[in-house]
C-alpha positions in Angstrom: -28.9 -159.0 32.9 -28.9 -159.6 29.3 -30.6 -156.3 28.6 -28.3 -154.3 30.7 -25.1 -156.1 29.4 -26.4 -155.1 25.9 -26.9 -151.5 26.8 -23.5 -151.0 28.2 -21.8 -153.5 25.5 -19.2 -151.2 24.2 -18.2 -149.9 27.7 -17.9 -153.5 29.0 -15.7 -154.5 25.7 -13.3 -151.8 26.5 -13.2 -152.8 30.1 -12.1 -156.3 29.0 -9.5 -154.9 26.8 -8.3 -152.6 29.5 -7.9 -155.3 32.1 -6.4 -158.1 30.1 -5.3 -156.5 26.7 -7.6 -158.5 24.5 -8.4 -156.9 21.2 -11.6 -155.1 21.0 -12.4 -157.4 18.2 -12.7 -160.4 20.6 -13.7 -158.4 23.8 -16.9 -157.3 21.7 -17.6 -160.9 20.8 -17.2 -162.0 24.5 -19.7 -159.3 25.5 -22.1 -160.7 22.8 -21.7 -164.1 24.2 -22.2 -163.1 27.8 -25.6 -161.5 26.9 -26.6 -164.9 25.5 -25.4 -166.8 28.4 -27.8 -164.9 30.7 -30.6 -165.3 28.2 -30.1 -168.9 28.0 -30.2 -169.3 31.6 -33.4 -167.3 31.9 -34.8 -169.5 29.2 -33.9 -172.7 30.9 -35.2 -171.5 34.3 -38.7 -171.8 32.8 -38.2 -175.5 32.2 -37.8 -176.5 35.8 -41.3 -177.3 36.3 -42.3 -180.6 38.2 -42.8 -183.8 36.2 -44.7 -187.0 36.9 -43.9 -190.6 36.0 -46.3 -193.7 36.2 -45.2 -196.3 38.6 -47.8 -199.0 37.7 -45.4 -200.9 35.3 -45.0 -203.0 38.6 -48.1 -204.5 39.8 -47.4 -203.7 43.4 -47.6 -199.9 42.4 -50.8 -200.0 40.6 -52.6 -196.8 40.9 -49.4 -194.8 42.0 -47.7 -191.9 40.4 -44.3 -190.2 41.2 -44.2 -186.3 41.2 -40.5 -185.2 40.6 -39.4 -181.8 41.4 -36.0 -180.0 41.2 -34.6 -178.1 44.1 -31.3 -176.2 44.5 -28.6 -178.4 45.8 -26.7 -175.7 47.7 -24.6 -172.5 47.3 -21.9 -172.6 44.6 -18.3 -171.7 44.6 -17.5 -170.6 41.1 -13.8 -170.2 40.1 -13.4 -168.3 36.8 -10.2 -167.8 34.8 -8.6 -164.6 33.3 -8.9 -165.5 29.6 -12.6 -164.7 29.3 -13.1 -162.7 32.4 -16.7 -161.8 31.6 -18.3 -164.5 29.9 -16.8 -167.4 32.0 -17.9 -165.6 35.1 -21.2 -165.3 33.4 -21.1 -169.1 32.9 -20.9 -169.5 36.8 -23.3 -167.0 37.7 -26.1 -167.3 35.3 -26.7 -171.0 35.8 -26.8 -170.6 39.7 -29.4 -167.9 39.7 -31.5 -169.7 37.2 -31.4 -172.7 39.4 -32.3 -170.5 42.4 -29.0 -171.2 44.5 -26.5 -168.7 45.8 -23.2 -168.3 44.3 -19.7 -167.0 45.5 -17.6 -166.1 42.5 -13.8 -166.0 42.8 -12.6 -164.5 39.6 -8.9 -164.6 38.5 -6.7 -162.1 40.3 -5.4 -160.8 37.1 -8.7 -159.9 35.9 -11.4 -159.1 38.5 -12.9 -156.0 37.0 -15.3 -157.7 34.7 -16.6 -159.9 37.5 -17.1 -156.9 39.7 -19.1 -155.1 37.1 -21.3 -158.2 36.8 -21.7 -157.7 40.5 -22.5 -154.2 40.1 -25.5 -155.3 37.5 -26.7 -157.9 39.8 -27.0 -155.2 42.6 -29.5 -153.4 40.2 -31.8 -156.4 40.4 -34.4 -157.5 43.0 -32.2 -160.8 43.9 -32.3 -161.2 47.7 -29.3 -160.6 49.8 -26.7 -163.1 49.9 -27.7 -164.4 46.5 -24.4 -163.7 44.9 -21.0 -162.6 46.1 -17.9 -161.7 44.2 -14.7 -162.2 46.2 -11.4 -160.9 44.7 -9.1 -163.0 46.8 -5.7 -164.1 45.9 -5.1 -167.8 44.5 -3.6 -168.9 47.6 -6.8 -168.2 49.5 -8.9 -170.3 47.1 -8.3 -173.6 49.3 -10.1 -172.0 52.2 -13.2 -171.6 49.9 -12.9 -175.0 48.4 -12.7 -176.6 52.0 -15.7 -174.4 53.3 -18.7 -176.8 54.0 -21.0 -174.0 53.4 -20.3 -174.4 49.8 -21.2 -177.8 48.7 -20.9 -177.1 45.0 -17.6 -176.2 43.2 -17.4 -175.1 39.7 -14.0 -174.6 38.2 -12.7 -173.6 34.9 -8.8 -174.0 34.6 -6.1 -176.6 34.4 -6.1 -180.2 34.5 -3.8 -180.7 37.5 -5.6 -177.8 39.5 -9.0 -179.1 38.6 -8.4 -182.7 39.7 -6.8 -181.4 42.9 -9.9 -179.7 43.9 -11.9 -182.8 43.1 -9.5 -184.8 45.3 -9.6 -182.1 48.0 -13.4 -182.2 48.2 -14.4 -185.7 47.6 -17.8 -185.0 49.3 -18.7 -182.3 47.2 -20.3 -181.9 43.9 -17.5 -180.6 41.7 -17.7 -179.7 38.1 -14.6 -179.2 36.0 -13.9 -177.5 32.7 -10.3 -178.4 32.0 -8.4 -177.2 29.0 -8.5 -178.6 25.6 -6.7 -180.2 22.9 -8.7 -179.2 19.7 -7.7 -180.8 16.4 -8.5 -179.8 12.8 -8.4 -182.3 9.9 -7.5 -181.2 6.4 -8.4 -183.7 3.8 -7.3 -183.9 0.3 -10.5 -182.3 -1.2 -10.6 -179.4 1.3 -10.4 -175.7 0.3 -6.8 -175.3 1.4 -7.0 -171.4 1.2 -9.9 -171.3 3.5 -8.6 -174.0 5.9 -5.3 -172.1 6.1 -7.0 -168.9 7.0 -9.2 -170.3 9.6 -6.6 -172.5 11.2 -4.0 -169.6 11.2 -6.5 -167.3 12.9 -8.1 -169.6 15.3 -4.9 -171.2 16.6 -3.9 -167.8 17.5 -7.1 -165.9 18.4 -7.3 -164.5 21.8 -3.5 -164.5 21.6 -3.4 -168.2 22.2 -5.2 -168.1 25.4 -8.4 -169.9 24.4 -8.4 -173.6 25.3 -10.8 -174.4 22.5 -8.3 -172.9 20.1 -6.9 -175.2 17.2 -3.9 -176.9 18.8 -3.6 -180.0 16.6 -3.9 -180.1 12.7 -4.0 -183.2 10.7 -3.2 -182.9 6.9 -3.3 -185.5 4.2 0.4 -186.0 2.8 -0.9 -185.5 -0.6 -1.5 -181.9 0.2 0.7 -181.2 3.0 3.5 -179.3 0.9 0.9 -177.2 -0.7 -0.8 -176.5 2.6 2.1 -175.6 4.8 3.1 -172.5 3.0 -0.4 -171.1 2.9 -0.5 -171.7 6.6 2.7 -169.6 6.9 1.4 -166.8 4.9 -1.8 -166.6 7.0 0.2 -166.6 10.4 2.4 -163.9 9.1 -0.5 -161.7 7.8 -2.4 -161.8 11.2 -2.9 -158.0 12.3 -1.0 -157.7 15.7 -0.4 -154.8 18.0 -2.6 -152.1 19.7 -5.7 -154.0 21.2 -7.6 -150.8 21.1 -7.3 -150.8 17.1 -10.5 -152.4 15.7 -8.4 -154.2 13.2 -6.1 -155.9 15.5 -6.6 -159.8 15.7 -3.7 -160.7 18.3 -2.8 -158.6 21.1 0.0 -158.8 23.8 0.4 -161.3 26.5 -0.9 -161.2 30.1 2.6 -160.3 31.2 6.2 -159.9 30.3 6.9 -163.0 32.3 4.5 -164.9 30.1 6.3 -163.7 27.0 9.4 -164.6 28.4 8.3 -168.3 29.1 7.1 -168.3 25.3 10.3 -167.0 24.1 12.2 -169.8 26.3 10.1 -172.5 24.7 10.7 -171.5 21.2 14.5 -171.1 21.9 14.4 -174.6 23.4 12.6 -176.1 20.3 15.2 -174.3 18.0 18.1 -175.6 20.0 16.6 -179.1 19.6 16.7 -178.7 15.8 13.5 -176.7 14.8 13.8 -174.0 12.1 12.1 -170.6 12.4 9.9 -169.9 9.4 8.2 -166.8 10.7 8.3 -164.6 13.9 10.5 -165.9 16.7 11.0 -162.4 18.3 9.8 -161.0 21.6 9.3 -157.2 22.5 8.3 -156.7 26.0 5.3 -158.5 26.8 4.6 -159.2 23.1 5.7 -162.3 21.0 5.3 -162.2 17.3 3.4 -164.7 15.5 5.9 -167.6 14.9 6.0 -170.7 12.8 8.8 -173.4 13.5 9.5 -176.5 11.3 11.1 -179.8 12.0 10.4 -179.2 15.8 10.8 -182.5 18.0 8.9 -183.4 21.1 10.4 -182.4 24.3 9.1 -182.9 28.0 8.0 -179.2 28.0 6.6 -178.5 24.5 3.5 -180.8 24.6 1.9 -179.3 27.6 -0.2 -176.1 27.5 0.3 -174.4 30.9 -1.4 -171.3 32.2 -1.9 -169.4 35.5 -4.1 -166.5 36.7 -1.2 -164.4 35.5 -0.1 -165.9 32.3 -0.9 -168.6 29.7 1.3 -170.4 27.2 -0.2 -172.7 24.6 0.7 -176.2 23.7 1.3 -177.4 20.2 -0.9 -177.3 17.2 0.0 -180.7 15.7 0.0 -180.8 11.9 -0.1 -184.5 10.6 -0.6 -186.0 7.2 -2.3 -189.2 6.6 -1.7 -191.9 3.9 -3.2 -191.0 0.4 -4.5 -194.6 0.5 -7.5 -193.5 2.5 -6.2 -194.6 5.8 -6.8 -192.0 8.5 -4.7 -193.7 11.1 -1.5 -191.6 12.1 1.6 -193.4 10.9 5.1 -193.0 9.8 3.5 -191.2 6.8 2.5 -188.2 9.2 4.0 -184.8 9.7 3.0 -182.3 12.4 3.4 -179.0 13.7 3.0 -177.4 17.0 2.4 -173.9 18.6 3.5 -172.7 21.9 0.9 -169.8 21.9 0.9 -166.7 23.9 -1.6 -165.1 25.9 -3.4 -161.7 26.3 -2.0 -158.8 28.3 -3.8 -157.5 31.4 -2.7 -154.1 30.3 -3.3 -152.2 26.9 0.2 -152.7 25.7 0.7 -152.3 22.1 2.9 -155.0 20.5 3.1 -158.2 18.3 2.0 -161.6 19.8 0.4 -164.8 19.2 1.5 -168.5 19.1 4.4 -170.3 17.5 3.6 -173.4 15.4 6.1 -176.0 14.0 6.2 -179.0 11.8 8.2 -182.3 12.2 8.4 -185.5 10.4 7.6 -187.7 13.3 4.2 -189.5 13.8 4.2 -189.8 17.5 1.2 -188.1 19.1 1.4 -185.1 21.1 1.0 -185.2 24.8 -2.3 -183.7 26.5 -3.0 -180.2 26.5 -3.5 -178.2 29.7 -4.5 -174.8 30.5 -4.3 -173.4 33.9 -6.3 -170.4 34.2 -7.1 -170.0 37.8 -6.0 -171.4 41.1 
């Protein structure tokens, strides 16, 4: 699988861009990661040999030894999201094959093509019939799969609410969940501020804000906050947006116009509550310009990152300062910013998009971040 993915790398990268609008820059990186995912799984499969353990630590077990083997637990239901349609599908399939257990993969309805391509490549192997299946069913059919007793293992990547609802729905199954993120960056007084602003500006917005491992909170020492903020603004404004087929594009369009409208509504809500637009703040179709807000206040809607199989909008990237006295505890000396980011488009629309960030003088911590990427 790794070799075949490598042979067709450019073709597959273009498929990813074509089905969800991810710029080629990131699509190529996703293919590279998927190649590694299958290679890592193949290497790990070689380590599943049996082990032995002495039992004579207890006198009653003198002369006895335990022989321990690993066996597949049962067929897996894998539910993968739209934001990394190839690699996160590979994250479900590759470990299952390495463990020798069949898998039924349900990809996100918005991006089934990458998963189907993996199925095409798997069909070239000598895996036995029934070892894998790719079911492109709508989200409202996923509950039937979760309930199916023939699939005792469920591996889900998506939102916190949906993930825990699956766990509650199948209490007797082995459920593994990968649920969103709330990644933070810390900028200390001795940091290289130019480098930090460049990295944070890009990786708070890369994948058009659709990545749950993107920077969502930034803690900045008060002594460098005023110096750092304009550097961050400059880097957000300098992001290359537009045509995802252009090799230079860093941020592509959203997954749908509906998603862009939702981001627009959240930014408008923040502005109505007193936030100031420092950069961006405009929408064109399914695209939302890289946007920076200042003096944003916490609202019931803004702390949460919410996504679906058709759209994704990010939470706040929190920028705080800490006391110059050396205390790193968030306090009234803190400031912060947040970014309702955007998501990649399913089509190859050309437009500007990314996340919005904002800053305020409050020290109250932000709410949890959630990313719903599949049913």
